[in-house]
VEXDREN-2710 file (C-alpha; in Angstrom, 1 decimal):
% VEXDREN-2710
k/r/px/py/pz
1/UNK/0.1/0.1/-0.2
2/UNK/1.4/3.4/-0.9
3/UNK/2.4/5.7/2.0
4/UNK/-0.4/8.3/1.2
5/UNK/-3.1/5.8/1.5
6/UNK/-1.7/4.3/4.7
7/UNK/-2.0/7.9/6.5
8/UNK/-5.6/8.3/4.8
9/UNK/-6.7/4.9/6.5
10/UNK/-5.1/5.4/9.6
11/UNK/-6.8/8.7/9.9
12/UNK/-10.1/7.3/9.3
13/UNK/-9.3/4.8/12.1
14/UNK/-8.3/7.2/14.5
15/UNK/-11.5/9.0/14.1
16/UNK/-13.5/6.1/14.4
17/UNK/-12.6/6.2/18.2
18/UNK/-14.5/9.3/18.7
19/UNK/-18.1/8.7/20.0
20/UNK/-19.7/11.2/17.5
21/UNK/-18.1/9.5/14.5
22/UNK/-18.9/9.7/11.6
23/UNK/-20.0/13.3/11.4
24/UNK/-20.7/14.9/8.1
25/UNK/-16.8/15.4/7.6
26/UNK/-16.0/12.1/8.2
27/UNK/-18.6/10.9/5.5
28/UNK/-17.4/13.4/2.9
29/UNK/-13.9/12.4/3.7
30/UNK/-14.4/8.6/2.9
31/UNK/-16.7/9.5/0.0
32/UNK/-13.6/11.7/-1.6
33/UNK/-11.2/8.8/-0.9
34/UNK/-13.6/6.6/-3.0
35/UNK/-13.4/9.1/-5.7
36/UNK/-9.6/9.3/-5.6
37/UNK/-9.3/5.5/-5.7
38/UNK/-11.4/5.6/-8.9
39/UNK/-9.3/8.2/-10.6
40/UNK/-11.9/10.9/-10.5
41/UNK/-10.8/14.2/-10.7
42/UNK/-14.1/15.9/-9.3
43/UNK/-14.6/14.8/-5.9
44/UNK/-18.3/15.2/-4.4
45/UNK/-19.0/18.3/-2.6
46/UNK/-21.8/17.0/-0.3
47/UNK/-21.4/15.4/2.9
48/UNK/-22.8/11.8/2.1
49/UNK/-21.1/8.8/0.7
50/UNK/-21.3/8.9/-3.0
51/UNK/-20.1/5.8/-4.8
52/UNK/-18.3/6.4/-8.0
53/UNK/-20.3/4.6/-11.1
54/UNK/-16.8/2.7/-12.2
55/UNK/-17.0/1.0/-8.5
56/UNK/-20.5/-0.3/-9.2
57/UNK/-19.2/-4.0/-9.1
58/UNK/-17.1/-3.8/-6.0
59/UNK/-18.7/-4.8/-2.8
60/UNK/-19.5/-1.2/-1.6
61/UNK/-23.2/-1.7/-1.2
62/UNK/-22.0/-3.2/2.1
63/UNK/-20.9/0.2/3.0
64/UNK/-24.2/1.8/2.1
65/UNK/-26.0/-0.7/4.1
66/UNK/-23.9/-0.2/7.1
67/UNK/-24.6/3.6/6.8
68/UNK/-28.4/2.8/6.4
69/UNK/-28.3/0.8/9.8
70/UNK/-26.3/4.1/11.3
71/UNK/-29.1/6.3/10.2
72/UNK/-32.0/4.2/11.5
73/UNK/-30.3/3.8/14.9
74/UNK/-30.0/7.7/15.0
75/UNK/-33.8/8.0/14.2
76/UNK/-33.3/8.9/10.7
77/UNK/-36.2/7.1/8.4
78/UNK/-35.0/7.9/5.0
79/UNK/-31.5/7.2/4.1
80/UNK/-31.4/9.9/1.2
81/UNK/-32.2/12.5/3.7
82/UNK/-29.1/11.8/5.9
83/UNK/-26.5/14.5/5.5
84/UNK/-24.4/13.6/8.3
85/UNK/-26.7/12.9/11.2
86/UNK/-25.4/13.3/14.9
87/UNK/-25.5/10.3/17.3
88/UNK/-28.5/9.9/19.3
89/UNK/-29.2/11.4/22.8
90/UNK/-28.1/8.4/24.7
91/UNK/-24.6/8.2/23.2
92/UNK/-24.1/11.9/23.7
93/UNK/-25.1/11.2/27.3
94/UNK/-22.3/8.7/27.6
95/UNK/-23.8/5.4/26.6
96/UNK/-21.3/3.1/25.5
97/UNK/-23.3/0.4/23.9
98/UNK/-26.5/-0.1/21.8
99/UNK/-27.8/0.1/17.9
100/UNK/-25.8/3.0/17.1
101/UNK/-22.5/1.6/18.4
102/UNK/-23.1/-1.9/16.4
103/UNK/-24.1/0.2/13.6
104/UNK/-20.6/2.2/13.6
105/UNK/-18.7/-0.9/14.2
106/UNK/-20.2/-2.6/11.0
107/UNK/-19.7/0.8/9.1
108/UNK/-16.1/0.5/10.0
109/UNK/-15.6/-3.0/9.4
110/UNK/-17.5/-2.6/5.8
111/UNK/-15.0/0.5/4.9
112/UNK/-11.9/-1.6/5.8
113/UNK/-13.0/-4.6/3.7
114/UNK/-13.7/-2.3/0.8
115/UNK/-10.4/-0.8/1.0
116/UNK/-8.5/-3.9/1.7
117/UNK/-10.2/-6.5/-0.7
118/UNK/-11.0/-5.4/-4.2
119/UNK/-9.3/-1.9/-3.7
120/UNK/-5.8/-3.4/-2.7
121/UNK/-4.2/-2.9/-6.2
122/UNK/-5.7/0.7/-6.4
123/UNK/-4.1/1.6/-3.2
124/UNK/-0.8/0.8/-4.2
125/UNK/-0.2/4.1/-6.4
126/UNK/-0.1/7.7/-4.9
127/UNK/-3.3/9.3/-3.5
128/UNK/-5.2/11.2/-6.3
129/UNK/-3.2/9.4/-9.4
130/UNK/-5.0/7.7/-12.0
131/UNK/-5.4/3.6/-12.1
132/UNK/-3.3/1.6/-14.3
133/UNK/-5.2/-0.2/-17.1
134/UNK/-2.6/-2.5/-18.4
135/UNK/-5.2/-4.9/-20.1
136/UNK/-8.6/-4.3/-20.6
137/UNK/-10.8/-6.8/-19.0
138/UNK/-14.4/-7.8/-20.2
139/UNK/-17.2/-8.8/-17.7
140/UNK/-20.8/-9.6/-18.1
141/UNK/-22.8/-8.7/-14.8
142/UNK/-26.4/-9.3/-14.3
143/UNK/-28.9/-6.5/-14.6
144/UNK/-30.5/-5.4/-11.7
145/UNK/-34.0/-7.1/-11.3
146/UNK/-33.5/-9.0/-14.5
147/UNK/-31.0/-11.8/-13.7
148/UNK/-31.5/-13.4/-17.2
149/UNK/-30.1/-10.3/-18.6
150/UNK/-26.6/-9.0/-18.8
151/UNK/-24.5/-6.0/-19.5
152/UNK/-21.3/-6.2/-21.3
153/UNK/-18.5/-3.7/-19.5
154/UNK/-14.9/-3.2/-19.9
155/UNK/-13.0/-2.9/-16.7
156/UNK/-9.2/-2.0/-15.8
157/UNK/-7.1/-4.6/-14.4
158/UNK/-8.2/-3.5/-10.7
159/UNK/-11.8/-4.1/-11.4
160/UNK/-12.8/-0.5/-12.3
161/UNK/-15.6/0.0/-14.8
162/UNK/-14.4/1.7/-18.0
163/UNK/-17.2/1.7/-20.4
164/UNK/-20.3/-0.2/-21.7
165/UNK/-20.2/-2.1/-24.8
166/UNK/-23.0/-0.9/-27.5
167/UNK/-24.4/-3.2/-30.0
168/UNK/-22.2/-3.6/-33.0
169/UNK/-22.9/-0.8/-35.8
170/UNK/-21.2/0.2/-39.0
171/UNK/-18.7/2.7/-38.7
172/UNK/-19.7/6.4/-38.7
173/UNK/-23.2/5.5/-37.1
174/UNK/-24.5/6.2/-33.7
175/UNK/-23.8/3.9/-30.7
176/UNK/-26.8/1.8/-29.7
177/UNK/-26.6/0.3/-26.0
178/UNK/-29.0/-2.2/-24.6
179/UNK/-29.0/-5.4/-22.4
180/UNK/-28.2/-8.9/-23.7
181/UNK/-30.4/-11.9/-23.0
182/UNK/-28.2/-14.8/-21.9
183/UNK/-30.8/-17.5/-21.5
184/UNK/-30.4/-19.4/-25.0
185/UNK/-27.5/-20.3/-27.1
186/UNK/-28.8/-17.7/-29.8
187/UNK/-28.7/-15.1/-27.0
188/UNK/-25.1/-16.0/-26.0
189/UNK/-24.1/-15.8/-29.8
190/UNK/-25.5/-12.3/-29.7
191/UNK/-23.2/-11.2/-26.7
192/UNK/-20.4/-13.1/-28.4
193/UNK/-20.6/-11.0/-31.5
194/UNK/-20.9/-7.8/-29.6
195/UNK/-17.7/-8.8/-27.5
196/UNK/-15.6/-10.0/-30.4
197/UNK/-16.5/-6.9/-32.5
198/UNK/-15.4/-4.4/-29.5
199/UNK/-12.2/-6.5/-28.9
200/UNK/-11.3/-6.5/-32.7
201/UNK/-11.6/-2.9/-33.1
202/UNK/-15.2/-2.6/-34.1
203/UNK/-16.0/-1.4/-37.8
204/UNK/-13.5/1.3/-37.9
205/UNK/-11.7/1.0/-41.1
206/UNK/-8.6/-1.1/-40.9
207/UNK/-9.8/-2.7/-37.7
208/UNK/-9.8/-6.6/-37.5
209/UNK/-13.4/-6.7/-37.2
210/UNK/-14.2/-4.3/-40.0
211/UNK/-15.5/-5.5/-43.5
212/UNK/-12.6/-5.5/-46.0
213/UNK/-15.1/-4.3/-48.7
214/UNK/-16.8/-1.2/-47.5
215/UNK/-14.1/-0.5/-45.0
216/UNK/-16.5/-1.1/-42.1
217/UNK/-19.0/1.8/-43.4
218/UNK/-21.6/-0.6/-44.5
219/UNK/-22.0/1.2/-47.7
220/UNK/-20.8/1.3/-51.5
221/UNK/-20.6/3.8/-54.0
222/UNK/-21.0/2.3/-57.6
223/UNK/-18.4/3.2/-60.5
224/UNK/-20.8/3.7/-63.4
225/UNK/-24.4/2.8/-63.9
226/UNK/-24.1/-0.8/-64.0
227/UNK/-23.1/-1.4/-60.5
228/UNK/-20.3/-3.7/-61.4
229/UNK/-17.6/-1.8/-59.6
230/UNK/-17.7/-0.1/-56.2
231/UNK/-15.7/1.8/-53.6
232/UNK/-16.4/2.2/-50.1
233/UNK/-18.7/5.1/-49.2
234/UNK/-17.5/7.6/-46.4
235/UNK/-19.8/10.1/-44.6
236/UNK/-18.9/13.5/-45.9
237/UNK/-20.9/16.9/-46.0
238/UNK/-21.9/16.9/-49.7
239/UNK/-24.3/19.2/-51.5
240/UNK/-25.8/16.1/-53.3
241/UNK/-25.8/12.6/-51.8
242/UNK/-23.8/10.1/-54.0
243/UNK/-25.6/6.9/-55.3
244/UNK/-25.0/4.3/-52.5
245/UNK/-26.0/0.7/-51.9
246/UNK/-25.5/-1.8/-48.9
247/UNK/-22.2/-3.8/-49.4
248/UNK/-23.0/-7.5/-50.5
249/UNK/-20.0/-8.7/-48.4
250/UNK/-21.4/-7.8/-45.0
251/UNK/-24.8/-7.0/-45.9
252/UNK/-24.5/-3.4/-44.6
253/UNK/-23.5/-4.4/-41.0
254/UNK/-20.0/-3.0/-41.6
255/UNK/-18.5/-6.4/-39.8
256/UNK/-16.8/-9.3/-41.3
257/UNK/-18.2/-12.7/-40.2
258/UNK/-17.1/-13.4/-36.8
259/UNK/-16.7/-16.7/-34.8
260/UNK/-19.6/-15.8/-32.5
261/UNK/-21.3/-19.3/-32.3
262/UNK/-17.6/-20.9/-31.4
263/UNK/-16.9/-18.5/-28.8
264/UNK/-20.2/-18.5/-27.3
265/UNK/-19.9/-22.2/-26.8
266/UNK/-16.7/-22.2/-25.6
267/UNK/-16.6/-19.4/-23.2
268/UNK/-20.1/-18.1/-22.3
269/UNK/-21.8/-21.5/-21.7
270/UNK/-22.4/-21.8/-18.9
271/UNK/-22.2/-17.9/-18.1
272/UNK/-21.4/-17.2/-14.3
273/UNK/-22.4/-13.9/-12.7
274/UNK/-18.6/-13.2/-12.3
275/UNK/-17.6/-14.1/-15.8
276/UNK/-14.7/-12.2/-17.0
277/UNK/-11.7/-12.5/-19.9
278/UNK/-8.8/-10.3/-20.8
279/UNK/-9.1/-8.6/-24.1
280/UNK/-5.8/-9.8/-25.0
281/UNK/-6.8/-13.5/-24.7
282/UNK/-10.1/-12.8/-26.9
283/UNK/-7.9/-11.2/-29.7
284/UNK/-5.4/-14.1/-29.4
285/UNK/-8.2/-16.7/-29.6
286/UNK/-9.9/-14.8/-32.6
287/UNK/-6.7/-14.3/-34.6
288/UNK/-6.3/-17.9/-35.5
289/UNK/-10.2/-18.1/-36.3
290/UNK/-10.6/-15.3/-38.7
291/UNK/-11.1/-16.3/-42.3
292/UNK/-9.1/-14.6/-44.9
293/UNK/-10.9/-12.9/-47.7
294/UNK/-9.0/-12.6/-50.8
295/UNK/-8.5/-9.0/-51.8
296/UNK/-9.1/-10.0/-55.6
297/UNK/-12.7/-11.1/-54.8
298/UNK/-15.2/-8.9/-56.3
299/UNK/-16.8/-6.0/-54.2
300/UNK/-20.4/-6.2/-55.1
301/UNK/-23.7/-4.3/-53.7
302/UNK/-26.7/-6.6/-52.5
303/UNK/-30.0/-5.9/-50.6
304/UNK/-29.5/-4.9/-47.0
305/UNK/-29.3/-7.3/-44.1
306/UNK/-33.1/-7.1/-43.4
307/UNK/-34.2/-8.4/-46.7
308/UNK/-33.9/-12.0/-45.9
309/UNK/-36.0/-11.4/-42.7
310/UNK/-38.8/-9.4/-44.6
311/UNK/-38.7/-12.2/-47.4
312/UNK/-39.6/-14.6/-44.2
313/UNK/-42.5/-12.4/-43.4
314/UNK/-44.0/-12.3/-46.9
315/UNK/-43.9/-15.9/-47.2
316/UNK/-45.6/-16.2/-43.7
317/UNK/-48.2/-13.7/-45.3
318/UNK/-48.8/-15.6/-48.3
319/UNK/-49.0/-18.7/-46.3
320/UNK/-51.8/-17.2/-44.3
321/UNK/-54.0/-16.2/-47.3
322/UNK/-52.8/-12.4/-47.8
323/UNK/-52.2/-11.3/-51.3
324/UNK/-49.3/-9.3/-52.1
325/UNK/-48.6/-7.0/-55.4
326/UNK/-47.1/-9.5/-58.0
327/UNK/-43.3/-9.3/-59.0
328/UNK/-42.2/-7.8/-55.7
329/UNK/-43.6/-4.4/-56.3
330/UNK/-45.7/-4.7/-53.1
331/UNK/-42.4/-4.9/-50.9
332/UNK/-39.7/-2.2/-50.4
333/UNK/-36.5/-1.6/-48.2
334/UNK/-35.5/1.4/-46.4
335/UNK/-31.8/2.0/-45.0
336/UNK/-30.0/5.4/-44.1
337/UNK/-26.5/6.0/-43.3
338/UNK/-27.5/6.7/-39.8
339/UNK/-27.5/2.9/-39.2
340/UNK/-31.4/2.7/-39.3
341/UNK/-33.0/-0.4/-41.1
342/UNK/-36.6/-0.4/-42.5
343/UNK/-39.0/-1.9/-45.2
344/UNK/-42.6/-1.9/-46.1
345/UNK/-45.1/-4.4/-47.4
346/UNK/-48.3/-3.6/-49.0
347/UNK/-51.3/-5.5/-48.7
348/UNK/-53.7/-4.3/-51.4
349/UNK/-56.4/-6.7/-50.5
350/UNK/-56.4/-7.5/-46.7
351/UNK/-57.6/-11.0/-45.9
352/UNK/-57.9/-9.8/-42.0
353/UNK/-60.6/-8.9/-40.1
354/UNK/-60.3/-5.1/-40.9
355/UNK/-63.0/-4.4/-43.2
356/UNK/-62.4/-0.6/-43.1
357/UNK/-59.5/-0.6/-45.6
358/UNK/-60.9/-0.6/-49.0
359/UNK/-57.5/0.4/-50.4
360/UNK/-55.4/-2.0/-48.5
361/UNK/-52.8/-1.8/-45.4
362/UNK/-49.5/-0.8/-45.2
363/UNK/-47.1/-2.6/-43.0
364/UNK/-44.0/-0.7/-41.9
365/UNK/-40.9/-1.9/-40.1
366/UNK/-38.1/0.0/-38.5
367/UNK/-35.2/-1.4/-36.9
368/UNK/-35.6/1.0/-33.8
369/UNK/-39.2/0.8/-33.5
370/UNK/-40.5/-2.2/-35.0
371/UNK/-43.6/-3.2/-36.9
372/UNK/-46.7/-1.0/-37.4
373/UNK/-49.9/-0.9/-39.7
374/UNK/-52.1/1.5/-41.2
375/UNK/-54.8/2.0/-43.8
376/UNK/-53.9/3.3/-47.1
377/UNK/-55.8/6.5/-48.4
378/UNK/-55.8/5.5/-51.9
379/UNK/-54.6/2.6/-54.3
380/UNK/-52.3/5.2/-55.9
381/UNK/-48.7/4.2/-55.8
382/UNK/-46.0/4.5/-54.3
383/UNK/-47.0/2.3/-51.3
384/UNK/-46.0/4.8/-49.0
385/UNK/-48.9/7.1/-49.9
386/UNK/-50.7/9.5/-47.4
387/UNK/-52.5/7.3/-44.8
388/UNK/-56.0/7.7/-43.5
389/UNK/-55.2/6.8/-39.9
390/UNK/-51.9/6.9/-37.9
391/UNK/-49.8/3.9/-37.9
392/UNK/-50.7/1.3/-35.2
393/UNK/-47.9/-0.8/-33.3
394/UNK/-48.0/-4.4/-33.9
395/UNK/-46.1/-6.4/-31.5
396/UNK/-45.2/-3.4/-29.3
397/UNK/-42.1/-3.3/-27.8
398/UNK/-40.4/-6.2/-30.1
399/UNK/-38.3/-4.9/-32.7
400/UNK/-37.9/-8.1/-34.5
401/UNK/-40.9/-10.5/-33.8
402/UNK/-40.9/-13.9/-35.8
403/UNK/-43.0/-13.9/-38.9
404/UNK/-45.6/-16.2/-37.4
405/UNK/-45.8/-13.7/-34.3
406/UNK/-46.3/-10.7/-36.7
407/UNK/-49.1/-12.5/-38.8
408/UNK/-50.7/-13.5/-35.7
409/UNK/-50.5/-9.8/-34.5
410/UNK/-52.1/-8.7/-38.0
411/UNK/-54.9/-11.1/-37.7
412/UNK/-56.0/-9.4/-34.4
413/UNK/-55.2/-5.7/-35.8
414/UNK/-58.7/-4.7/-35.1
415/UNK/-57.9/-5.5/-31.6
416/UNK/-55.0/-3.0/-31.5
417/UNK/-55.8/0.1/-29.6
418/UNK/-56.2/3.3/-31.9
419/UNK/-53.6/4.9/-29.5
420/UNK/-51.0/2.1/-29.6
421/UNK/-48.1/4.0/-30.2
422/UNK/-45.3/3.1/-32.9
423/UNK/-42.5/4.1/-30.7
424/UNK/-39.1/2.7/-29.6
425/UNK/-39.2/0.5/-26.7
426/UNK/-38.3/2.1/-23.4
427/UNK/-35.2/0.0/-22.7
428/UNK/-33.6/-2.2/-25.5
429/UNK/-32.9/-5.8/-24.6
430/UNK/-32.3/-7.2/-28.1
431/UNK/-29.8/-6.3/-30.9
432/UNK/-31.9/-5.9/-34.0
433/UNK/-29.1/-6.1/-36.3
434/UNK/-28.2/-9.4/-34.9
435/UNK/-31.6/-10.8/-35.1
436/UNK/-32.2/-10.2/-38.7
437/UNK/-28.8/-11.4/-39.6
438/UNK/-29.9/-14.9/-38.1
439/UNK/-32.4/-15.0/-41.0
440/UNK/-29.7/-14.9/-43.7
441/UNK/-29.0/-18.0/-45.1
END
């Protein structure tokens, strides 16, 4: 332990011998020490124990619980209102035993365990200096209240949280965060894909995980009108947007094919709450399993990665008796360089119970909102003509329902409330990109 930290902890122990301990200054001092151990430059200015976010996985809840016991012993009913309470009157009158003394002892014990246990490596550096990272560590702690879901985090070698892993997206698009279900093998494969993509540099150009055809952007610019040759498309401020199309090698995901299934079986099955793995080990494992793509292979465009999923929906609709516009003109795809995927399906002669749609229905899908349905104002093309009613959500809260689920929801569309909003779910527990990728043969 560094001498600076020895002095700090010795000072806390000396103060603990005072019958009025801990006061507001003591609480503020312990909170400042926790933030200093985490490498935070901004210290809390209020006299209460504020645990840094980076220490969320360390056993500091024991410290907070002990402080709550002290508050209750002092007659404070709400811990949130406790800003350095004074000992109860019997302690001030000279009592040497009772709930307050027991709670203080538990608090001192919890603090010493916190600093002597998981924080031992952090205390080896001078007080106020930043923690060493050395090698990045991956972890997957359970989500509070949802033990079947995990969040992926990176940590320092000392166990401090660094950053949360997003869902993999093409280079240049905004980050999307959410929880990862971890029950089925398909769930763990989605986690493995996100972890491998992050460890290998994501979709940034030149990274090991980036698609070599589009350089991780997910988009290509054709050279000539025949779309036989392409160049990667980079986002630029241009007066006119060039003609762009999804990359045929990665289907617009921006990532190369990753050994996600093998990684999930080998390292994430079973998935313990305390699971962790060094980034260096992830890279070493993946390096020997990444297939080499020949540079001479043609760079071609293709439908976006949602096309196979939408085709599966169309097949399910036809199997249920719905009629679509022939020659594929009743189906369309939408994609944008911000990373959103979309599609629409026109049902000109709706076979469902909604008799109030003489011109048919329009089904729309977005990767950040899911499916919705609305009546068309007229039979005029294009399919996305002005609608007579606002769109109503189908399978609300589910971004990528199975085709069978969607068709069942459409059959019950007359039961969908008129005010059922087509809105993003409040919290993401699924990666829409990974789900639609599973439909690609």
